[in-house]
N, C-alpha and C positions, 0 to 999 in steps of 0.2 A: 694662760697666765704668763705674764712677762717676768723672766728671772734674769738675774745678773749674778756674777760671783763676786763675793766680798772677800778680799784678801786681808787678813789679819797678821802683821808682823810683830813679833816680840823679841826682844833681846836675848831672852832665856825663858825656860818654863817657870811658871809659878810653883813654889814648893813650900812645904812646912818642914822646918828644920828644929833641931835641939841644940841648946848651947848651955853654958853655965849659968846664963841669966835667965834661962827659961826657953819656951818655945818661941820661934820666929816665923811668922807667916808672911811670906813675900808674894804679893800678887802683882804680876808684871802687866804693864799697859801697852797697848798698841797706839796707833795714830790718833790724836785728838785735838780739840780746841781748848785754848785757855785764854785769860786776859791778854797774854802776850802773843796770841796767834796760834797757829798750827804748830803742834810739837810731835815728834816721832814717839816719844815715850814720856808722857807727862807724869809729874810726881805730885800727888795729892796729899798723902798722909804719912806720918811716921809717929807711932805711939802705941800706948797700951790699950787693950779692950777690957772693959769692966766685967763683961760676962762672956769669956771666950767660947765656952761650949755652946751657948745660945746663938752667938754670932755665926759660929761654924754651921750649925743646923739652919740657920736662916739663909745663909748664902747657898747651902745645898739645896734648899726648897726653891730658890730662884734658879738655880741650875737645873733642877728637875723639870720645871716648866719649860725652860729653853730647849730641853732635849725631848719634850713630849709632844705627842699628837693624840688628842682625845677624841678625834674623829677621823674615819678611814685611816686607821693605824697603818703606817707603812714603815719602812726603815727610816728612823728618825735622823733628821739632820739638826745640828745645834749651832746657834750663833752664840758666842760667849756673851755673858752678861754685860750690860752697859753700866758704868759707874760714873756718877756725877759728884764732884765736891762743890758744896754749896757754902763753904765757910764755917758753918756750924754743924754740919752732918755729911755723911756719905749716903748716897742712894743708889742702890743695886736694882737694876731693872731687867726683865726679860720678857719675851713673848713666846707663846707656844707656836709649834710648826703648823698647827691648824687654824692659827689666828683667832682662836676663841677664848685664850686665857692670858691675861696680863698679870705679871707679878712684879712687886716692888718690896725690897727691904730697906727701910730707913734706919740707919744707925744714928741715933741722935748724939748731942753733945755729951749726955750722961753716959751713953754707951762707949763713947770714945775717951773716958777718963777726963773729960772736960777740955780736951786738946782741939784746937782749931784745925780745920782742913783747908787745902788750897781750893781753887776754882777751876772748873773745866769739866769736860766730858770725854770719855774714851771707852773702849772695850777693855776688859780684864780677862786674862787667861784663867779659865777653870778647867784643868785637864784631868783625865781619869786618874792618875796616881794621887793628884791633890785631893780629889773628891774622896778617894779611899782614905787618905790621911786625915782629912776633916772629919769623917764619919767616926774615926776612933777617938776624937777628942771627947772625954767624958767628964773630966774634972775642970774646974776653973783655976788651973794653975796660971801664972802670969803668961800672957800671950802678947807678944809684940807684933803689931800689924804695920806692914809697909805696902802702900799703894803706890806703885811706880818704882823706878830704879833707886838703888841706894845711892848715897853721895859718891861712893868709890865707882860704882858702875856708870854714873853720869859722865865721868871724866875719861873712862877706858872704852866705851862701847864703840865698835867699829862697824856695826851693821847688825841687822836682825839675823838670829840663827834659828828661830821657830817661826814657821808660817803656816797659817791655816786658811784654806780656801773653802768658803760655805756659799752654797745657793742662797741668794736672797731674793724672794719674790716680792713683786711691787705691793701685793695685797698684805704682806706682812708689815710694810711700812705704813700703809694706809691704816692698818689696824692700831699703830701707836697713836695717830691722830684721832681716830674715831674713840678709842677708850678714853682719851683726855676729854673730848667733847661730852661723851656720855656721862662721864664721872662729875663734870661741872654741873650737871643737872640733878645729882643725888643729894639726899638728905639723910641724916642719921635716923634710922627706922627702929633699931633695938640695940640694947647692950646686955650682955651676960656677964656675970661674975666668973672667976676662974673655974670653979668646980662645974658649974652648969655649961660653960663654954666647953670644957673637956668632954663632958658626958655627950653633949649634942653632936660635936664633930665626930667622936669615936662612933656614934650610931649611924653615920652616913656609909653608903657603899663605897668601896674602893675600886670597883670595877664597874664598867656599864653592863647593863642588863635590862630586862623587861621591867623591873621594879623601879629604874631610874630614868627611863625613857620619858621624853616630853617635859613640859614645864611643871613644876611643883611649886607649892607655896608654904610658907611657914608664918605664923602669927605670934607676936609676943604674948606670953601669959605668965604673968608674975615675973620671976627671975629666970624663966626658961622660954624656949620656942616650941610651939605646938604646930604639928603638920596640919594642913587643911587642904581639901581637895579643890577649892576654888578661891579666887582673890577676894576675900572678905575685906572690909574695911581694916586698914593698919597692916595688911599682909604684905610680905616681902617674897618676891620670886626668887626660887632656888632652882635655876636651870642647870640640869646635869650635876647633881651633887657629887658624883664621883670625881668631878673635875677639882674639887677641894683637896684632893689626897695629899697635896704637897704640904698642907698645913699640919699633917700628922707629924712632921719633922720636929715641930716645935711645941707641940701640945702640953707636954709636962711642965713647960716653962711659962705657959700663958697666965696672964694676970686678968685678962678680960678679952671679950670678943664684941666687936661692934660690927653692925650689919648696916649698909647704906643702899639706898635704891630710890626710885622715883615712886610716885603715888601710884598704887595699883589701879589699872583701868580695865582689868579683865583680860588682857593679852600678856604673852611672856615678855618679860623685860630683862635688862642686864641688871647685875647687882654687885656689890663689893663686900668682901669679907676680911675684916681686919683683925689680926690676933696682936694684942698689945703684950709686949714683953719687956722685961727690965732694960731700959735704955734704948729700945728700938720698937719698930713696928713691922709686921709682915702682912701685906695685903694682896689678896687675889681678887681680881675683877673678872666676872664671867660674862660672856656674851649671852644673848637671849636664848640660844639653843646651841647644843654641842656641835649641831651640823651647820651653824650659822656664825661665821666668823665676824669679828668687828669690822673688817675691811669693807663690807657691803652695807653698812648702816646708814651711810649718806648724811651724818650729822654736820659735816664740814661744807657740804656743797653750797649751801646759800651764801656763806662767807667767801667762797672762792669764786662765786659768780659775779663779784663786784669789783670794779676798779678801785673804788675808794678803800676797800680792804687791802688791796695790793700796796697802794701808797701808804696808807696808814701803818701797815705792818712794818715798812721800811723805817718809818719814824720811830715807832715804838720799839723796834729791835735795837736801835741806838742806845736806848734808856735801860735795856736789860744788862745785868752785871752778875749773873749766876746767883741772884738772890734766892734764898730759901722760900720767900713768901713774897709773891707779886700781887699787889693790890690794884685793881683797875681804877679805882678813884684817884690813887695817888699818880698813877700813869696819865690819867686824864688831865690832872693839873699840870704835870710837867709837859705834856704834848700839846695841850690846848684843844684836844678832841673831846668828844662827849664819852661818857662811860660806855655807851652802846657801841660807838665805833672802836673803842679800845678792845671790848670784848670780841668783836669781829676781827680785829687785828690779831689778837691773841690765838683766836681759832685758826687763822691763816698761818701763823707761826708755828701752831701744833702740827699742821700738815707738814711743815718742814722739820718736824722733831725738835723744835727750839724751845717749846715750853711743855710742861706736864701739869697735872692737877693733883694736889694732896688733899685728900678728903678730911683727914684729922685736923688739918689747918684751915680747910675751906679756902684754900688760896692756890694760885698757880705758883710754879716755880720755874727757874731758867735751867735749861740744858741744851746742849748742841750734839744731836746724834751724830756718831763718827762715820756717817756715810751720806751719800747723796739722796736724802730723803725727799728732796724737792721733786724727783721723778715720780713720786706717788701722786702728786697733783697732776702732772703732765700726762700720766697714763690712766687717770681715773676714768673709766669707761663712759659713765654718765656725763661727766663734765666735758669730756672730749666730744661726745655725740650732741650735747646742748650747744657748744660752740659752732659746731658745723652746721646745725639747724639754724642758729641765729645768724651766721655769716652768709648762709646761702639763700637768704630771703624767704625762707619757708614759714616765718612767723609773721602773722598779721595781728596787730594790737590795736587797730582802730575798732572802737566799740567794745561791747562785753557781751559774751565771752570772746577771748582771744582765740585764733585758730592757728594750729601748726600742722603743716603737711609733712608727712613722714612716710616715705615709700609711696604706696598707693592709697594711703588712708589719711584722713584729716581728724585731727583731735581738737576738742574744745577745752580750753583752760579757763576756769573762773577763779575770781579772787573774792574771798569772804573774810572779813576781819583781819586782812593782811595774809591769810593762808591761801595758797593756790591749789585748786583741785583739777583733776584731768579726767578725760573719759577713757583713757588707756587701761590696759590690763594691770600694769604696776600700781596705779592708784587703787584699782579695785581690789588688788591683793592686799596692800599694805596701809592704804588710806593715810599715808604721810609718816607712818611709824618708823620707816627706813630712809627718811629724807625724800625730797622731791624727785619726780620723774625727770627725764631728759626734756620732755616737752614744757613742763612748768619751769625748769631752770631756763630754757631758751627764752621763754616769754619774759622772765625776770631780767634776763640779760638785755633784751631789746628795750624794755621799759626803762631800764636804768642807763641805756646808752652805754653799756659794757663794751670794751674793745674785744672783738671777736675775730677780726681778719687776721691778726698776727698770732693767734694762739695764746697759750699761758706765757706769762712773762717770768 
């Protein structure tokens, strides 16, 4: 697994302080992008929170996921949460070390006392002393939140005094992209009122064990959820229920629980669990299995295998402006592209960490992850292997089926209703559920005339 070291430089540690006006929560930012370009310490918000204790618990839940490994538990490494200012809200995001859980806290305009936020994305320092201080907030006394340096610090900073160096694996970056692609295919499957939401979530195991291994399903039954041993009609997959433990932080403040997922087809699938809170939402998206991170799902590969998506993404990226809701139809009108090509372009931008997907709004949103996420595309094993096959003359597309020579074996790739199948072991194991195999990708590239000799652009 390819790793690099991500250096996060802060002007000072984030801290929770007391003053005559109440408590002051200062979240320090590292390098990030804004409408004005790259900034060492961008400033996104300064104002009061309407529900301080809930916001504190939500931020702790996001930090919990960032420091957790739900599979093959080793010494945890934590990348500070990512924060995006979208003009009308703040979004705090993180990914687990095992790449199987994506967390996001959306603090909406109501939760920010109606104040507007800036625009841009960066990492925010959530250190251990701050976590301890946040965990002690129990009452909703006035709490002023500052995301980024205060006005005095902006004029006096002479360089970072706090630096964190964190191992950053490529599969972690690919996970961000895959989680966005998977979520875009979800629909709302169930909704529970506050009391039932709390009862159900508190009934789930908090640690892994025999009872929670493998895929489980739940099915809506009135105002609650009923466990079922198989994916009956209307069921939602609950893969690794112990991975929802971070939601325990905010349960007593929940007003509802919403569950999102695809139509059950008999196999384990990803799903998203959204706790609705006063003025905010906390969402955990789970991969199909605790041992199966989002990074290997392959949902982005079709879009990455086309030259059209590359040029279209460049055009669409110019139209993004840290909007909280990105509508493909509106972008299609602005760019002159079809809606289908816009969606493919958004998928490619997601691979670079430039868009996410909000299930509650059923819309994409703009962000710019504060590191070189483009290498996740360059180092995608299946994509790299497919480009090598396509560029070496190993693919023959004259007639049906196409053939691909790989090593000492030849594979047949057939197309049925636009879907490519293959005679390789990958297809036999997953039958398209984790994206196309390298042979099918190579055939798609050759048929579309994609650029392969020069590698990923």
